[in-house]
C-alpha positions as CSV (number, residue, x, y, z in Angstrom):
1,X,0.0,0.0,0.0
2,X,1.1,3.6,-1.0
3,X,1.0,6.3,1.3
4,X,-0.5,9.7,0.2
5,X,2.4,12.2,0.5
6,X,1.1,15.7,1.7
7,X,2.6,18.9,0.6
8,X,3.2,22.5,1.8
9,X,1.3,25.2,0.8
10,X,2.0,28.7,0.1
11,X,-1.1,30.6,1.8
12,X,-0.7,33.8,1.1
13,X,-0.1,32.8,-2.7
14,X,-3.2,30.4,-2.4
15,X,-5.4,33.3,-0.8
16,X,-4.2,36.1,-3.5
17,X,-5.4,34.3,-6.2
18,X,-8.8,33.5,-4.9
19,X,-9.5,37.1,-3.6
20,X,-8.3,38.6,-7.5
21,X,-10.3,35.4,-9.2
22,X,-13.6,37.1,-7.4
23,X,-12.7,40.4,-8.1
24,X,-13.3,39.2,-11.7
25,X,-17.2,39.7,-11.9
26,X,-18.3,36.7,-14.2
27,X,-22.3,36.7,-13.8
28,X,-23.4,34.6,-16.6
29,X,-23.2,35.9,-19.9
30,X,-20.1,37.8,-18.5
31,X,-17.5,35.3,-18.3
32,X,-14.5,37.2,-20.5
33,X,-12.8,38.7,-17.7
34,X,-12.1,36.0,-15.8
35,X,-11.6,33.8,-18.2
36,X,-8.7,36.0,-19.5
37,X,-7.3,35.9,-15.8
38,X,-7.3,31.9,-15.9
39,X,-5.6,31.9,-19.0
40,X,-2.8,34.1,-17.3
41,X,-3.1,32.1,-14.2
42,X,-2.3,28.9,-15.9
43,X,0.6,30.2,-18.4
44,X,2.4,31.9,-15.0
45,X,2.2,28.5,-13.9
46,X,3.9,26.8,-16.6
47,X,1.0,25.3,-18.5
48,X,1.2,25.1,-22.0
49,X,-1.1,25.0,-24.8
50,X,-3.3,27.3,-23.1
51,X,-6.3,28.4,-25.4
52,X,-9.4,30.5,-25.3
53,X,-11.8,30.0,-27.7
54,X,-15.9,31.4,-27.8
55,X,-18.4,28.9,-27.0
56,X,-20.8,31.9,-27.8
57,X,-19.5,35.2,-29.4
58,X,-17.8,37.0,-26.5
59,X,-17.8,34.0,-24.2
60,X,-14.4,32.3,-23.8
61,X,-13.9,28.7,-22.6
62,X,-9.9,28.6,-21.4
63,X,-7.9,25.0,-21.6
64,X,-4.1,24.2,-21.0
65,X,-2.6,21.1,-20.2
66,X,0.4,20.3,-18.1
67,X,2.4,17.5,-20.0
68,X,3.9,14.7,-17.9
69,X,7.3,12.9,-18.8
70,X,4.7,10.2,-20.4
71,X,3.7,6.5,-18.8
72,X,1.2,8.0,-16.0
73,X,-2.8,8.5,-16.3
74,X,-4.3,11.7,-17.5
75,X,-6.3,13.9,-15.0
76,X,-8.8,16.6,-16.0
77,X,-9.6,19.4,-13.6
78,X,-12.3,21.2,-14.9
79,X,-14.9,24.1,-13.4
80,X,-17.4,26.7,-14.8
81,X,-16.3,30.3,-14.8
82,X,-19.8,32.2,-14.4
83,X,-21.6,33.0,-11.2
84,X,-25.1,33.7,-10.3
85,X,-26.2,37.4,-9.7
86,X,-25.5,39.7,-7.1
87,X,-29.0,41.2,-6.7
88,X,-29.6,42.2,-3.0
89,X,-26.1,41.7,-1.5
90,X,-25.0,45.4,-1.6
91,X,-28.3,46.3,0.2
92,X,-27.6,43.0,2.8
93,X,-23.9,44.0,4.0
94,X,-24.9,48.4,3.1
95,X,-21.9,49.7,5.2
96,X,-19.8,46.7,6.1
97,X,-16.6,45.2,4.3
98,X,-18.9,42.5,2.7
99,X,-20.8,45.2,0.7
100,X,-19.0,44.8,-2.6
101,X,-19.8,41.0,-3.9
102,X,-16.3,41.0,-5.8
103,X,-14.6,42.6,-3.0
104,X,-13.2,39.2,-1.3
105,X,-13.4,40.6,1.8
106,X,-12.1,38.2,4.4
107,X,-14.1,38.1,7.7
108,X,-13.7,35.6,10.9
109,X,-10.9,33.4,8.8
110,X,-13.3,33.5,5.6
111,X,-13.2,34.9,2.2
112,X,-16.5,36.5,1.4
113,X,-18.1,37.1,-2.3
114,X,-20.4,35.7,-5.3
115,X,-18.6,32.9,-6.5
116,X,-16.1,32.6,-3.3
117,X,-17.5,28.9,-3.2
118,X,-19.2,28.2,-6.3
119,X,-17.0,27.6,-7.9
120,X,-13.9,29.7,-7.7
121,X,-12.3,28.2,-5.1
122,X,-12.4,25.1,-6.2
123,X,-10.8,26.4,-9.5
124,X,-8.0,28.0,-7.7
125,X,-7.8,24.7,-5.5
126,X,-7.2,23.2,-9.5
127,X,-4.3,25.7,-9.9
128,X,-2.6,26.0,-6.3
129,X,-2.5,22.2,-6.8
130,X,-0.3,22.4,-9.5
131,X,1.7,24.9,-7.8
132,X,2.3,23.1,-4.9
133,X,3.6,20.1,-7.0
134,X,6.1,22.4,-8.3
135,X,7.1,24.0,-5.2
136,X,8.0,20.4,-3.9
137,X,10.0,19.7,-7.2
138,X,7.6,17.0,-8.0
139,X,7.3,16.2,-11.9
140,X,3.9,13.9,-12.6
141,X,4.5,11.5,-15.0
142,X,0.5,11.9,-16.2
143,X,-0.8,14.9,-17.7
144,X,-3.4,17.2,-16.1
145,X,-5.3,19.1,-17.9
146,X,-7.8,22.5,-16.9
147,X,-10.8,23.5,-18.5
148,X,-12.6,26.5,-17.7
149,X,-16.1,26.8,-18.9
150,X,-19.0,29.4,-18.9
151,X,-22.8,29.1,-18.8
152,X,-23.3,26.5,-16.0
153,X,-25.3,28.9,-13.8
154,X,-29.2,29.7,-14.8
155,X,-30.8,32.2,-14.0
156,X,-30.0,35.0,-16.5
157,X,-32.1,35.3,-19.6
158,X,-30.9,33.6,-22.4
159,X,-28.1,31.7,-20.4
160,X,-27.3,28.8,-18.5
161,X,-27.9,25.6,-20.6
162,X,-24.4,24.3,-20.6
163,X,-23.2,26.3,-23.8
164,X,-19.5,26.4,-22.4
165,X,-19.3,21.9,-21.9
166,X,-21.6,21.5,-24.8
167,X,-18.6,23.0,-26.9
168,X,-15.8,21.1,-25.1
169,X,-17.4,17.4,-24.8
170,X,-17.3,17.1,-28.8
171,X,-13.6,18.4,-28.5
172,X,-12.8,15.7,-26.3
173,X,-14.6,13.2,-28.4
174,X,-13.3,14.0,-31.5
175,X,-9.7,14.0,-29.7
176,X,-8.9,17.7,-30.3
177,X,-8.6,17.9,-26.2
178,X,-7.0,14.8,-25.0
179,X,-9.2,12.1,-23.3
180,X,-8.5,12.3,-19.5
181,X,-8.7,8.9,-17.3
182,X,-10.6,10.8,-14.6
183,X,-12.2,14.2,-14.3
184,X,-12.7,15.9,-11.4
185,X,-15.2,18.6,-11.7
186,X,-14.3,21.3,-8.9
187,X,-18.2,22.3,-7.6
188,X,-18.2,22.6,-3.9
189,X,-18.5,19.3,-1.6
190,X,-17.0,20.8,1.8
191,X,-13.6,18.6,0.8
192,X,-15.9,15.3,0.5
193,X,-16.1,13.2,-2.7
194,X,-19.7,13.4,-4.7
195,X,-19.4,10.2,-6.9
196,X,-23.3,10.1,-7.8
197,X,-25.3,13.3,-8.3
198,X,-29.3,13.6,-9.2
199,X,-31.0,14.2,-12.5
200,X,-34.0,16.7,-12.9
201,X,-36.0,18.7,-15.4
202,X,-38.4,21.5,-15.3
203,X,-42.0,21.5,-16.5
204,X,-44.4,24.2,-17.0
205,X,-47.6,22.9,-17.5
206,X,-50.3,25.0,-19.1
207,X,-53.7,24.4,-18.3
208,X,-56.1,26.1,-20.3
209,X,-60.5,26.1,-20.0
210,X,-63.0,28.3,-21.2
211,X,-64.2,31.5,-19.3
212,X,-67.9,32.4,-18.8
213,X,-69.8,35.0,-16.6
214,X,-69.8,33.9,-12.9
215,X,-73.9,33.4,-12.6
216,X,-73.4,30.9,-15.3
217,X,-70.5,28.7,-14.6
218,X,-71.8,25.8,-15.9
219,X,-70.7,28.0,-19.5
220,X,-67.2,27.4,-18.4
221,X,-64.2,25.1,-18.3
222,X,-62.7,25.9,-15.3
223,X,-59.1,25.8,-15.4
224,X,-58.0,26.5,-11.6
225,X,-60.4,23.5,-10.4
226,X,-58.8,21.4,-13.4
227,X,-55.8,22.4,-11.9
228,X,-56.2,21.3,-8.2
229,X,-57.3,17.6,-9.3
230,X,-53.8,18.0,-11.3
231,X,-52.3,18.9,-8.2
232,X,-53.5,16.2,-6.2
233,X,-52.7,13.7,-8.9
234,X,-49.2,15.1,-8.9
235,X,-48.5,14.7,-5.1
236,X,-49.6,11.4,-5.2
237,X,-47.1,10.6,-7.7
238,X,-44.3,11.7,-6.1
239,X,-45.1,9.6,-3.3
240,X,-44.9,6.9,-5.8
241,X,-41.9,7.9,-6.4
242,X,-40.6,8.0,-3.2
243,X,-42.1,4.5,-2.8
244,X,-39.9,3.3,-5.5
245,X,-35.9,3.0,-2.9
246,X,-33.6,5.0,-1.9
247,X,-30.1,5.1,-4.2
248,X,-27.6,5.2,-1.3
249,X,-25.9,7.9,-2.2
250,X,-28.8,10.5,-3.6
251,X,-31.4,9.1,-1.4
252,X,-35.3,9.3,-3.0
253,X,-36.7,10.5,-6.4
254,X,-39.9,13.2,-5.9
255,X,-41.6,15.9,-7.8
256,X,-41.7,19.6,-6.3
257,X,-44.3,22.1,-6.9
258,X,-42.4,25.2,-7.6
259,X,-45.4,27.7,-8.5
260,X,-48.8,27.9,-9.7
261,X,-50.9,30.8,-11.3
262,X,-54.2,31.6,-12.1
263,X,-57.9,32.8,-11.3
264,X,-59.4,35.7,-13.3
265,X,-62.0,38.4,-11.9
266,X,-65.9,37.9,-11.7
267,X,-65.5,34.8,-14.0
268,X,-64.5,31.4,-14.3
269,X,-60.9,31.1,-14.7
270,X,-60.0,30.2,-18.5
271,X,-55.8,29.5,-17.6
272,X,-53.3,28.2,-14.7
273,X,-50.0,27.9,-15.0
274,X,-47.7,25.2,-12.7
275,X,-44.3,24.6,-12.9
276,X,-42.6,21.5,-11.2
277,X,-39.0,20.3,-10.6
278,X,-38.5,16.3,-10.8
279,X,-35.5,14.8,-9.2
280,X,-34.4,11.8,-10.5
281,X,-31.7,9.0,-9.3
282,X,-29.3,7.4,-11.1
283,X,-30.3,4.8,-13.5
284,X,-33.8,6.9,-14.1
285,X,-34.4,7.5,-17.7
286,X,-35.7,11.2,-18.0
287,X,-37.9,10.6,-21.7
288,X,-39.8,7.8,-19.2
289,X,-39.8,10.0,-16.2
290,X,-41.4,13.1,-18.8
291,X,-44.2,11.0,-20.1
292,X,-45.3,9.6,-16.3
293,X,-45.6,12.9,-15.5
294,X,-47.8,14.2,-18.7
295,X,-49.8,10.8,-18.2
296,X,-50.4,11.3,-14.6
297,X,-51.8,15.1,-15.6
298,X,-54.1,14.1,-18.5
299,X,-55.1,11.1,-16.1
300,X,-56.7,13.9,-13.9
301,X,-58.5,15.8,-16.5
302,X,-61.9,14.8,-16.1
303,X,-63.4,17.3,-18.3
304,X,-62.7,17.5,-22.0
305,X,-62.7,21.1,-22.8
306,X,-59.0,21.7,-20.4
307,X,-56.3,21.4,-22.7
308,X,-52.9,21.1,-21.4
309,X,-49.5,21.8,-22.9
310,X,-45.8,20.7,-21.6
311,X,-42.7,22.6,-22.0
312,X,-39.5,22.2,-20.3
313,X,-37.6,25.2,-20.3
314,X,-34.1,23.5,-18.8
315,X,-32.5,21.4,-21.3
316,X,-29.0,20.2,-20.2
317,X,-27.3,17.1,-21.5
318,X,-30.8,15.9,-22.5
319,X,-33.0,17.9,-24.5
320,X,-35.8,18.5,-21.3
321,X,-33.2,18.3,-18.7
322,X,-30.1,17.1,-16.9
323,X,-29.0,13.2,-16.6
324,X,-28.2,11.8,-13.3
325,X,-25.1,9.9,-13.2
326,X,-23.0,7.4,-11.1
327,X,-19.3,6.4,-10.9
328,X,-18.3,3.6,-9.2
329,X,-17.7,5.0,-5.3
330,X,-15.0,1.8,-5.0
331,X,-13.3,2.4,-8.5
332,X,-9.1,3.5,-7.9
333,X,-9.9,7.1,-8.8
334,X,-12.7,7.4,-6.2
335,X,-10.8,6.2,-3.5
336,X,-7.5,7.5,-4.7
337,X,-8.9,11.2,-3.9
338,X,-11.0,10.0,-0.9
339,X,-7.5,8.7,1.1
340,X,-5.8,12.1,-0.4
341,X,-8.2,14.0,1.5
342,X,-8.2,12.0,4.7
343,X,-5.0,12.1,4.8
344,X,-5.2,16.0,5.1
345,X,-8.3,16.0,7.3
346,X,-9.4,12.8,8.4
347,X,-13.3,14.4,9.5
348,X,-13.6,14.8,5.5
349,X,-13.0,12.3,2.3
350,X,-17.0,10.9,2.9
351,X,-18.0,9.0,-0.8
352,X,-21.4,10.6,-1.2
353,X,-23.7,12.1,-4.0
354,X,-24.0,15.2,-4.9
355,X,-27.4,17.3,-3.8
356,X,-27.1,19.1,-7.3
357,X,-27.0,19.0,-10.7
358,X,-23.8,20.0,-12.9
359,X,-21.8,18.9,-15.9
360,X,-20.3,15.6,-15.0
361,X,-23.2,13.9,-17.0
362,X,-21.4,14.9,-20.1
363,X,-17.9,13.5,-19.3
364,X,-19.7,10.5,-18.1
365,X,-21.6,10.2,-21.2
366,X,-18.4,10.1,-22.8
367,X,-16.9,7.3,-20.7
368,X,-14.8,9.4,-18.5
369,X,-15.2,8.8,-15.1
370,X,-16.0,12.2,-13.5
371,X,-16.7,13.3,-9.8
372,X,-17.0,16.4,-7.8
373,X,-14.4,17.7,-5.1
374,X,-13.8,21.1,-3.7
375,X,-13.9,23.1,-0.8
376,X,-17.0,25.3,0.0
377,X,-20.7,24.4,1.0
378,X,-23.3,24.4,-1.5
379,X,-25.8,25.2,0.9
380,X,-24.7,28.9,0.9
381,X,-24.2,29.3,-2.8
382,X,-26.4,31.4,-4.7
383,X,-27.2,33.5,-1.4
384,X,-26.2,36.3,0.3
385,X,-24.1,34.4,2.6
386,X,-21.7,33.1,0.1
387,X,-18.1,32.4,1.4
388,X,-15.2,30.2,1.9
389,X,-13.5,28.9,4.8
390,X,-9.7,29.9,4.3
391,X,-8.0,26.6,5.9
392,X,-10.9,24.5,4.3
393,X,-9.6,26.0,1.1
394,X,-6.0,25.6,2.1
395,X,-6.5,22.2,3.2
396,X,-8.4,21.4,-0.7
397,X,-5.1,22.5,-2.4
398,X,-2.8,20.0,-0.8
399,X,-5.3,17.2,-0.9
400,X,-5.5,18.2,-4.6
401,X,-1.7,17.7,-5.0
402,X,-1.1,15.1,-2.9
403,X,-4.2,13.4,-5.4
404,X,-2.5,14.0,-8.7
405,X,0.9,12.9,-7.3
406,X,-0.6,9.5,-6.8
407,X,-3.2,9.5,-9.5
408,X,-0.9,10.5,-12.4
409,X,2.3,9.1,-11.0
410,X,5.4,10.9,-10.4
411,X,8.4,10.4,-12.3
412,X,11.3,11.7,-9.8
413,X,10.6,9.4,-7.1
414,X,13.4,10.9,-5.5
415,X,11.9,14.3,-4.6
416,X,9.0,12.2,-3.1
417,X,8.4,12.8,0.7
418,X,10.2,10.5,3.0
419,X,7.2,8.7,4.3
420,X,5.9,7.9,0.7
421,X,9.4,6.5,0.0
422,X,9.4,3.7,2.9
423,X,5.9,3.1,2.0
424,X,6.7,2.4,-1.5
425,X,10.0,0.4,-0.9
């Protein structure tokens, strides 16, 4: 058994990089400035073949490769450059050091700001991990690839459909960007390893009837009354989904009705709109799940004058949504990463499932095993409380450096810390 080496992290340099990254405002659709900063940071770190290419006009992806000496495995470190909006941030923190959402204020050992955890700490962890290995004189056998891509976040009109990843994946498939043996997507995990993630789709349901004056309701077709029946049927369907069992890492499937809008004025309501989100476990098929929803809704309607239409506005790696996925939690890459984390933080490195959807399924579809790992807590991301612990960030850098050394292989074994050499003899 080979021990996991640990390497010292340059605290001041790492903190400065993350504060610089947060300071590059990159709300979805405006990622170019941050992408340019990352391209410079990669070049400064000795990464070669650094390229920027637009996935949409004025919105670039960034790629680079640190070539190894040969004979080792290839590792991809990937993350998204865009962050969610900052509406309400200045008002929430007015008059305090946190007022600027891109100011990267340090308060009680944490760095605050939009993108601090989601996921600029992860991107900076990836860059600093390579620098840590360089500081230690470690030369890797395998390549380390970097891909920083835009358009992952939802929320801004006309954006947030994984356009950046949709541009990257075909390059990998065609061999224009070398296929990695393993990928770490640097979404926040509080330094655990998320080897699975939920799938999802959003359904918008338009219910249309026929209005009539309130005194003669028999002449109308009540869309609101029909929607009541639809809601009851949907909640029953959700209970049925929950009864179908647990996935060991991501739990049960269900649906959540997230919005309802309808009604009229002194008249039978003619229209009503419902929105829902459906959670899927790995192994569930999005098309089948959609068909079930539509059958449930249509089955709840008794009035032939009520009509329904469905829309699915959040297509990602699938036309209607995002696929659930799982990488074997017992596979070598997963367990090796977990071991590297536990060597630095014995209380972390748990193998779990992501309670969010991100872009690893694009890699999974190419046969590339992928996990999520980075500092940061997803529960406070997208909020006015977004921040990341400096100590957690530094521990993440040390862990990722150690993992890269073990996974990619070290060409100059004499430079590995003594405990590593002794264990490997």
